[in-house]
C-alpha positions as a Markdown table, in Angstrom:
| # | Residue | x | y | z |
|---|---|---|---|---|
| 1 | Met | -49.3 | -2.0 | -38.2 |
| 2 | Glu | -46.3 | 0.2 | -37.9 |
| 3 | Pro | -43.1 | -0.7 | -39.6 |
| 4 | Met | -40.4 | -2.1 | -37.3 |
| 5 | Gln | -37.9 | 0.5 | -36.4 |
| 6 | Glu | -34.4 | -0.7 | -36.7 |
| 7 | Ser | -32.3 | 0.0 | -33.6 |
| 8 | Lys | -28.6 | 0.3 | -34.0 |
| 9 | Ile | -26.8 | -2.7 | -32.7 |
| 10 | Pro | -23.4 | -1.8 | -31.2 |
| 11 | Ser | -20.5 | -3.5 | -32.8 |
| 12 | Asn | -18.5 | -3.5 | -29.6 |
| 13 | Val | -19.1 | -2.9 | -25.9 |
| 14 | Gln | -17.7 | 0.6 | -25.9 |
| 15 | Glu | -20.5 | 1.8 | -28.2 |
| 16 | Met | -23.2 | 0.6 | -25.8 |
| 17 | Pro | -25.0 | 3.7 | -24.4 |
| 18 | Gly | -24.2 | 4.2 | -20.7 |
| 19 | Arg | -21.4 | 1.7 | -20.7 |
| 20 | Gly | -18.6 | 3.9 | -22.0 |
| 21 | Glu | -18.6 | 6.0 | -18.9 |
| 22 | Thr | -18.5 | 3.0 | -16.6 |
| 23 | Phe | -15.5 | 1.5 | -18.4 |
| 24 | Gln | -13.8 | 4.8 | -18.5 |
| 25 | Gln | -14.3 | 5.3 | -14.7 |
| 26 | Ala | -13.0 | 1.8 | -14.1 |
| 27 | Arg | -10.0 | 2.4 | -16.2 |
| 28 | Glu | -9.3 | 5.7 | -14.4 |
| 29 | Lys | -9.7 | 4.1 | -11.0 |
| 30 | Leu | -7.3 | 1.3 | -11.9 |
| 31 | Ser | -4.8 | 3.8 | -13.1 |
| 32 | Glu | -5.1 | 5.8 | -9.9 |
| 33 | Thr | -4.7 | 2.6 | -7.8 |
| 34 | Trp | -1.7 | 1.5 | -9.8 |
| 35 | Thr | -0.1 | 4.9 | -9.4 |
| 36 | Gly | -0.6 | 4.7 | -5.6 |
| 37 | Val | 0.8 | 1.2 | -5.3 |
| 38 | Asn | 3.8 | 2.2 | -7.5 |
| 39 | Glu | 4.5 | 5.2 | -5.2 |
| 40 | Tyr | 4.2 | 3.1 | -2.1 |
| 41 | Ala | 6.5 | 0.4 | -3.4 |
| 42 | Arg | 9.1 | 3.1 | -4.4 |
| 43 | Asp | 8.9 | 4.6 | -0.9 |
| 44 | Ala | 9.3 | 1.2 | 0.7 |
| 45 | Ala | 12.3 | 0.3 | -1.4 |
| 46 | Ser | 13.9 | 3.7 | -0.7 |
| 47 | Tyr | 13.4 | 3.2 | 3.1 |
| 48 | Ala | 14.8 | -0.3 | 2.9 |
| 49 | Asp | 17.8 | 0.8 | 1.0 |
| 50 | Glu | 18.5 | 3.7 | 3.4 |
| 51 | Thr | 18.1 | 1.3 | 6.4 |
| 52 | Val | 20.5 | -1.3 | 5.0 |
| 53 | Arg | 23.1 | 1.3 | 4.1 |
| 54 | Asn | 23.0 | 2.7 | 7.6 |
| 55 | Ser | 23.7 | -0.7 | 9.3 |
| 56 | Pro | 24.8 | -3.3 | 6.7 |
| 57 | Trp | 26.3 | -5.8 | 9.1 |
| 58 | Thr | 23.1 | -6.1 | 11.0 |
| 59 | Phe | 21.3 | -7.2 | 7.9 |
| 60 | Val | 24.2 | -9.6 | 6.9 |
| 61 | Gly | 23.7 | -11.2 | 10.3 |
| 62 | Val | 19.9 | -11.4 | 9.9 |
| 63 | Gly | 20.3 | -12.9 | 6.5 |
| 64 | Phe | 22.8 | -15.5 | 7.8 |
| 65 | Gly | 20.5 | -16.4 | 10.7 |
| 66 | Ile | 17.5 | -16.8 | 8.4 |
| 67 | Gly | 19.6 | -19.0 | 6.1 |
| 68 | Val | 20.7 | -21.2 | 9.0 |
| 69 | Val | 17.1 | -21.7 | 10.2 |
| 70 | Val | 15.8 | -22.5 | 6.7 |
| 71 | Gly | 18.7 | -24.9 | 6.2 |
| 72 | Ala | 18.0 | -26.6 | 9.5 |
| 73 | Leu | 14.3 | -27.0 | 8.7 |
| 74 | Ile | 15.1 | -28.5 | 5.3 |
| 75 | Ala | 17.6 | -30.9 | 6.8 |
| 76 | Leu | 15.0 | -32.0 | 9.4 |
| 77 | Ala | 12.4 | -32.5 | 6.8 |
| 78 | Ala | 14.7 | -34.5 | 4.6 |
| 79 | Asn | 15.9 | -36.6 | 7.5 |
| 80 | Ser | 12.3 | -37.3 | 8.8 |
| 81 | Arg | 11.3 | -38.5 | 5.3 |
| 82 | Ser | 14.2 | -40.9 | 5.0 |
| 83 | Arg | 13.1 | -42.7 | 8.3 |
| 84 | Phe | 9.7 | -43.7 | 6.9 |
């Protein structure tokens, strides 16, 4: 009989053959995705800031209207619960 050959047992996942490339690719893809999302959010915030600066009173009115609607819905919900 041949003596058993010892195979190296990896101490962590990154040492496993063929796995390091997969983890590195996943890390790079996540980094690329995060960079894209970050750029998109920055562009959206810049656009929103520019739009509000061009017509601030329009957005004050919109905010007020949304507040009134939400307040009315909360009042209706509280009033309907007190009846039962």
